[in-house]
N, C-alpha and C positions, 0 to 999 in steps of 0.2 A: 607864098604866102596863103593859097590856094590850097598847098597840101597842107598847112598847117589846121586850116579849119576843115577840112575831110576828115583829119586825124582827130579831133576834137569832137567832131561829129561821131564817130564811131562809137569812142570812148563812151560818150553823152547817152547812142541804144543800147551796150553794152548792160550794164546793171538791168534793163526793161525786162532784156531778154531772161536772164539771168533767173529775175524774178518770176516771173510766169513757171519757167522751169520747179524753181524752189516750192514754189507753189503747190505744184502739181505734186512733189516729191510729198512735200509735208501732209497735203489731203491724203495720200495714196497712205502712210502712215497713220495718221489720223483712222483711217476706215478699220487698217488691219487692227488698230489696237481698240476699236472699238468692238473688232471681231472675234478677238481675244477677248475681252472683258466680257461678252457676251455667251462668248464660252466656257469661259469658269464661270459665269451666272449661272451658264442652264449646269454646271459639271455640280456647284455646288446642292443647285435646285433637286438634280437628281440621286445623291448624296442625301440629302434631308429626307426625300421622298422614300428608297431606300434603306431608311432606318425607320421612318414612320411604316412600311411596309414589312420590316423584319420585326419589330414592335407589335406589331397587331399579328406576327405569324404567317405572313406570308410575303416571304422573301422573291426574288427572281429579275427576269425584264422590265423594268420600271416601264418601258414603251406598252408592252402588253398587257401589263397589269394595267396602266392607265388606259387602253383601247377597252377593259373589259369592266373598268369601274362607269366610262362613258355609256354602255350598253346596259350596264345592270339602274345605271340612274334616270335613264327612261321606261327600264320593265317596269309587267304591273307589279302591284300587290299579289302576296302570297295570299289563298281562300284557306276560308277552316274547313277545318279536317270534318268530313262526313261521314257515316257510318250507311256498310249498302252491307247490307243481312241479307237483302235477297239476290244478290248475285251467285253464283255458283264460283266464280272463279273475280280473283282479288291481284291487282299486281301495282306493286311500288316498289317504291326506288326510294335507297337511304343513301346517303351522300355523309362522308365521315370526313372529321377535320384533318386538317395538315399535320401529319406525324415530323419526327426530327429528321430522320435520313431523306426525308424528302426538303426539312428547312437545310438541311447539310450540303446537299446538292442544289439548292437555291432555285427549284422549283417553285411556281407560281399557283395560285389556287384556278383553275379554266372554267368548274360547274358551278353552276346556278340553279338550285333549286327554287322555283316559283309556285307550291300548290294548285293546281297538279301538275303543272308543266318543270323539264327540267333541259337546260340548256349546255349545252357542252362548248368552247369558245377554243377552238384550236388555233395556237399561233401559225402564221405561216410570214412567208415569204416571199414577192414578186418576180418577178422573171430575172430583174437586174440583180436580184440577191442580199439588193439592199431595204426596200421599202416594206415596215413590215405591215402588216391587216391581221384581223381576225376572222375565220370564219363559225358562223355560228348553226347552231346543228340542233335542232328545234325536237321534244321528245313529248307526251300527254300519256297518263297515265293513271288510274283510280287514285293515289296519293303519292308525292312524292316530300320528303321529309330533310333538310338542310342539316347541318354541322350540329345549328344549335339546340337543336330538338331532341328530346332524351330519346330512351329507349323505349320508356315507359307509353310515351305517345305514343310510336308505333305501335307497340302491343296493344292500345287499346281500341285502335281505328284497323287492326291488322286480325292477329290473332285472337281476341279476348271474344269476336264473334262466333269463332271455331270454336271455344270453348266451352259457351252457352250454345251452343247448335250439339256438341255433343253429349252433353249432359241433361237433354232432355228426354233420354232414356227411349229412344226411337229406333235406336239403332243406325244413328248419322256414321259417317266415316268421313275426317277433316284432317287436312294435308297441309301444313304448313313449309314452305319448302324458303332457304337464303342460298341465293346463288351469285355468281360473282368473279371479277377478278383475282388471285392470292394476295391477301393484304389487304382486301377492300374493305373488311370489318366483317364477314361471313359468322365465323365462329362466335367473336367477339356479340354482333348480336342474336344467335341463337341460346348462346349460352344466358344472357339477360332473359330472355324468353322463357325459356324453362326454367329459371328461378320465381317468375312469376307466372306464369304455369301451376308452380307447383302449390302456393300461394292463394291461386282463385278455383281450382276443384277443388280443396278441402272444405275451403271457407263457404262454397255453393252449395257441396252438397249438406255441409250443418241448415246451414238457409234455407235448404227444398225440404227440410223435416216437417216447415211450417205450410207449404204448401199442397202436402199430401200423394194420395198414388200419382203414375204417370209420368212422374222425374225420378231422376237419380238422386236418392241419396245418401247419407253414412250408415242408414239401418239396411238398407237393400241393395248395395254396391258395395263392390270391393275395390280397388286398382290396383293393375299390376302393371309392372312396366317390366319391358324387353329392349335391349341395347346393340346393335348387328354393326357392323360394316361391311360394304362391298368393297373391297381391294383387288383390281388386277385379275377379273372376274372370280375370284373367290370371295365367298361369305365366311362373316367370324363372327365369333359371339365374344362381344366386347365386355359382358359380364363371367365369363366363364373362363378365363385364360386364353382368351381368342380359342378358343374350340373350334373347328372346322365343321358348318353346316352345310346341306345338302339342298338346293330349291328344286322341289318337282311338284307336280300338277298333278293330282288324282284325276277319277272317274268322272267327278261331276264340275269338273274346271276351277275346283279351290285350291289355290298355293299353300303347299305346303313344307314349313322351314324344319325339318326333322334336326331335333335334340336341340334347337332355341328355348331359351331358359327365361321364365318369366318369373319375378320377386315380386311380391306384394308387399305396397308401400302403407303406412299405418297415418299417415299426416306426411308433412313437409317436410321433415327433414329426415326420415326414414328416402321422401323421394330423392333431395339434392344428394343422398348421400352416394345412390343408385348411378343416378346421372352423372356425378364429377369421377366415380369409378370409371364406366364408359367413357369419357373424354379425354383420360390420362392415358387409355389404350390406344389411342384413336393412334392411324401411321400418319405420319407423316415425312416428307423427304425435301430437301433441296432442290430446284429446279431453279430456269432462267428467270424467272420473274419473281421468285421468292426463297428466301434460307430457310423457311418449314413449313412449306406449302403441303396442306391437306391434302393427302394421294388417297383419298377412299372417299363415298358418301358416307354417311353415320347417321343412321336411320334410329332415332330415339322413337316405340311405339309407348300408347298412352294407353290402356284398354279397361274400359268399365263393364264389369260383368255382375251379372246378379248374384247375390248372394245365396244363393239358396239351388240356383238348376244351372250356374254357370254363366249361360247364353249372354254373347254379347250386345250389352246395349248403347256402347259408343267407342269410339276407337277415332284415336287423336296420333299423327304422325308428323313427328318435328325432324326434316330432313336437312343435312346442312350437307350441302353438296361438294363436291371436289371443285378444289379452285380451276378454276376455266382459263388457259392459256391459247393464245394464236398458234398457229402451226412455224411461224416462224421462230418461235420460244423454243421450240422442239427440237432444232436441227445441231446444236450443239448437244442433244442428249445422249447416255447412252441409252444401251437397247431396251432395258428393263423402264427408263423413264419414257422411253417413246412407244411401249405397250401401253405401257397407261394413258399416255396422254391419248391415244385414240379409242381407247376401250371407254375412258371420259367423254373424251367429243362425241361418240358414237349414241351413248346413255342418254345425255343432253338431247340430244337431235330427238332420239324416242324418248325423253318426256317434253318437250315441246308438241310432240303431235299429238302423244296423251292427253295431253288438259286440254290442244283445240279439239280435240273430237267429244271431252267432257264437255268443251262450251257449246258444242254444236247438238249433244244428244236430246238436249231440249224440243229442237225443232221437229219437224213433220220426218218420222224416220231415225231410224240412230247410224252413226257415225260406226265404222270397223276404226278399235282401240286398237291398234298395234302397241299392245305389251309384253310381247313375247321378242320384241327385238333386244330388247338388254336384262339383265336381271335388276338392275336398278328399279325398272316399269312396272317387271313380273311378280315383284316382291310386292309393290304394290295395286298390284291389281285391283281388287278390290275397293281402292281408293278414283279409280278410273271408269270404272263398271258400276259402280251402283248408283241404285237412286235414288238414292241419300249420300249423296258426296256432296263437298265444296275444298276449292283449292286457294290458298293465297299463296303467291310465292313474293319474295322479297329480295329484289336484285339492289345490292350494293358496290358502290361505286369510290375507288378513289379521286380524290378532285389534282391531283398533280397533272401537270401539263403534259409531265412525261406520260401517262398514263391514260392520255385521250384515246388512242387505238382501242387501247383494251374497254374501257370505258366505254366506246360507241359501240365495240362487240357485247357486250353486256348490255347495253340501250337497245340494238336490233333486237338481241335473241328477244328480250322479255316486251320489245312491243309487238312480233312474229307471233308471241304465245297466245296473243288476243287477238292480233289484228283484222281474221277474219273467219268465221267457221269455216270445219270440215265440210265438205257437201257430201251426201249419200250416193255410194258407188256404188252407180248404176250394173246393169250384168254387161251390155256390150263392153263398157269399160273396165267392167273386171277381167271380161278375155282379152282384151285390148295390154292388159297388164300383164296377165301371163303371157303372151306372146311375146312381150318384150322382155318376161323375165328369161323366157327358156332362149332368147337370143340372147342376151348378157351371159347366159349360161358357157354359152358356147365359144362367146367369147372368153371366160373366165378360162375355159378348157386349152383355147390355144394358149394364151397365157401362160399358163401350166405347163403346159410342152414347151412351151419356148424359154422356160427357165429353165426346168429339166435338165431339157438338153444343154445349155450353159452349164450346167453343172455335171453332166455327164450321166445323170441317173434315167434311169428303165421311166416311159411316162407310162401314168397310167391312165387309162380314157376315163373309167366312170369315179371317179375321185368326187366330183363335185353332183354326183345325182345321190339321192339321196340311198342313206345304210337300207340293206333290206328288212322288213319288219320283223324283229322280235317282242317277243309278249315283254309286257314289264310285270316284275313279281311286285306281287300283292305285298303292301307294307303294312305291319303288323302294328297297332297303336302298344307306343310301349308306354307302360303304368308310374311304374315303380323304377325307373331309371335316372340313376343323381350324378351329378358329378363332382368328385373331390375337391375343385377350383369352384371358388367364387369370391365376390367382393366383399368387402370388409361390410358386417353385419350391421346395423345400428344396434344402440345399444337400448332402443324401447318399441321394435319393433319386433323382437323375437321372431321366431322361425320364420319367415317371411319368404319362402324361397317358392316358386313353383315351375315343374319341369312339361314343358308345352314341345307337342311337334308338326303345332301348325301356330301362324303368327295370327290368323284369324280368328277363329273360335275351336280351337280343340285343347285347350290349357285345362290342366288338371291340378285344380285346386291342393295346395299342401298345408294351408292352413285359415283355420284350421282342422284336425284332420274329421270331423262329427260331418262335415261342411263335403270334405274331400269324398266318402263314402256315397252321399248322398248323389253329386254328382257323374261319379262314374258308375252308379247304377243305371242312369237316366239317359247316358250316353252310349250305353253296350248297342243297344239294339236298332237304334239307328243307322248306327257306324256301317253297323253287321247288312243288313237289308239294303245300303248304299252300295255297298262294295259289290255284291252281287248284282245288282239290277245295273249299276253302272262300270263297268269292267274299263279299268285303266286305258287310254291310249295307249298307241303302240308306239313305237322310236320314231319311223317311218312317219305316223301322222304327225306327231310331235315336230320333226322336222323339215317337215311342207310346213308347218302352221310358223315356224321359225323363219323359216328364209322370206316364206308370203308379207311379216312383216317388214323384218331386214331389206326387201325390196321395194316396200312403199315408201321407206324412211329415205333412200335412195331416189326414187322417184319425186318424194318431196324437196330435197336435197338441189335435184338438177332443175326442178321448177322455178329455184327461190332465185336461181343460180350465186349460191352460195358459194358453186367451187365452179372452176371452168370447164365446159362440155369435154374437154379434151385429156379431164383428169377425173372425172366422175368415174368410171369405170375402175380407176388405177383405184380411187380412194375406195369404194365397193370391197376390190381386191382386198387391199390392205385391212380391211374389217376383217373380212372375211376368215383371212390370214391369221390376224390377231386372234381372234376366238379358235382358231385350231390349235395355235402355240398354247394358249391357253389349258385346253383339255387333252392335248398331248404331253403340257408340261406335268398334270395330273397322273396321266398313265403312266409318265414316267419314274416319280416319285412312286406310287404307290409298288410297281414294281420291282423298285430299288431296293426297297422298304422289303419285302418278300424276299429278294434274292438275300439279303443280310441275315435273316431270320433261317432262309435255309441250309445259306453256307455255315450258319452257327451250327443250325444240328448237326450238317455233316462231319464238323470239326469236333463235335461231340463223335462224333461216330466212328472219327479215325483216331481220336484216341483210347475208346474202348478197344480196338481192335489194335493196336501198338499195344495199348496193355496184357491185353492176352496175348499174344505172341511175346513180352520178353519176362513174361509172368509162368511162361509153360514151357519145357522143354521140350514136348514130346507134342509142340504144334504143326500143324499142318502148313507147307508153303505154301501150295495148292490154292487153299481154300484164302489165304491171305494174300496171294496175287491175285484173285477172282474178287474178294470183298473189295481191295482197292481200286483194282480198274473200276470196279461198277460206281466208283464215288468218285473218282477222275471225269467217268463220262459224265456222274452227272454236274458235277461239276463244270464242267467243260461246254454241258448244255445251258445251265446257264447263266455262263458268262456271254453264249452267243448271242443267245435273247436279249439283256440285257443292254450289249453290243449294237445289237439289229436295232432295237428301239433309239437308242443313244442318237445313231447315225441319221434316222428317219426326224429326229428332233432338231438335228443338227440342220438339215435339209429344209425345215421348217424356217429357222433362222435365217440361213441364207435367201430364202426367199422375200422374208419380210424385209430385210437388212436393202436389199435388190427395190424393193416398192417402194419402199422409206424414200432411197434416191431418186425415184422417177417421180415420187409426187412432188419431193424436194421440198418440204415444210408448206407445203400450201394442203395442208386438212383444211377443213372450212370450220369457220370461229362460227361457235353460235355461243 
């Protein structure tokens, strides 16, 4: 009986335990289902958010986009743009809209422009690799333009003051630079500016007729245009079938571009025809960052000259700089792309230092302007050294998250241009720099010796010393030289071509003919006297000046921390080697051309010799053998000289490759 009761008690207690377990299981299932529903709701919400972002043209990671929107919700409102006509330097930033390629790659917008500030929102992951956060980098400039602001608004705040400045007729030099990563909208912005400049210049010239004397107006001013590019150490005329030009510096310190053509523009249509022809001839190549990267610095110079004397009354230079790249983007480039990138980076560094020196020249004393450090700054010398000079830099940036590193480099470069004024170099500091330069040259000779020993070449101890002084031949001004190649002629402009041997003030007008005779007569005497009283500098003096400016650039590079101290000497040696490659390439091409020409003459001589032998039965075999021997000796000599030059050039290429591997893509980002 008792046993039956205990069994019944167990049966009664069993359902109660089962119920508790079942309740726990059901609770777990309910919580799991709730989590699943919440996850599905979040997934649907993300899909809705992605569709909304895509409809707004801003695809990408929803979490990062949400963090950026959260920051923008508390950001201050942009300030209205105000003109700053008194400043010698104006730095502004322009952000372009998201492009189709970036939408296809699902890159989100990571740049915020709130005039005058720019914020870069870099997407980051914490150490756990899961948690997402945003790193905000803030910059402040004179102006910042968001993607919804037009090119006309940018022009009115940045370039229009330069146009007004040049049209005052006081000889002002104004320069507008467009700088940024490849594909960030530099050329698009510059093309829009060129069209507005064309309209405003001729409109103001007509309006100034009512203001009277002292300013540029249509009755006393002629507008001329020249357009050239700097590519791979070479200067090429974009309006003259890419004719090769030479950049020289005369005894008065004026930079002369020999053979550069100027064309007169009588209205905006003529002006835009010339500019379009130059833009079509510009050099572009595919790089790691862009399929059609601008690999040259394109310089469009608009000169306002007196219609009677030819005197320069104003000059506006519109410079579309080559696309900037990080050193890591050049790792997989071939040698040509690498040397281009090295030259571009050095010219951008020189440009930064020249603009900073321009800003500091208003203070007590004058800062040294290292314009000889690159051909870009050399041809724009008067824009940096003139007392009447103003500069605007437009830094264009891409909004995509994948370009954040490029954007930061662009903004840091623009920020350094105006971050502080360059102090005047004291005598003690200059002596210290000279000592450092001599020590660096000694290190460069050691590097040279080691590299040559690796390739089994002879060591030349004095290769890095300046060359022995050689007098530079006096350049005779050519007044009647013409080129058979020219861009399409405007229908209404007539003969609008001008031949110029000087980018500053030595152009000789060829339209109309009466004014040409008057200008040439007035310019003949001062040119003769200046050449006699100011002899041109020797090659040793020029080379020493260039070396000093390059040394100043690398000293600035080392002090700014753009490159590691262990790599700074290698970067300096690489820049030196690239410059030598460009010079050796030019000499090799000229030697090859002269060898071909002389070989053709020898071939003609051989043909005549054979004709004489075969056409006369009583020919002298001894005379034939002697003449043929002389021809063969001359051919052998030509081939030997060309082969020796080629071997030296290949040695420079191997040296560049070795240095590029040592730098390992760590070229400074400008």
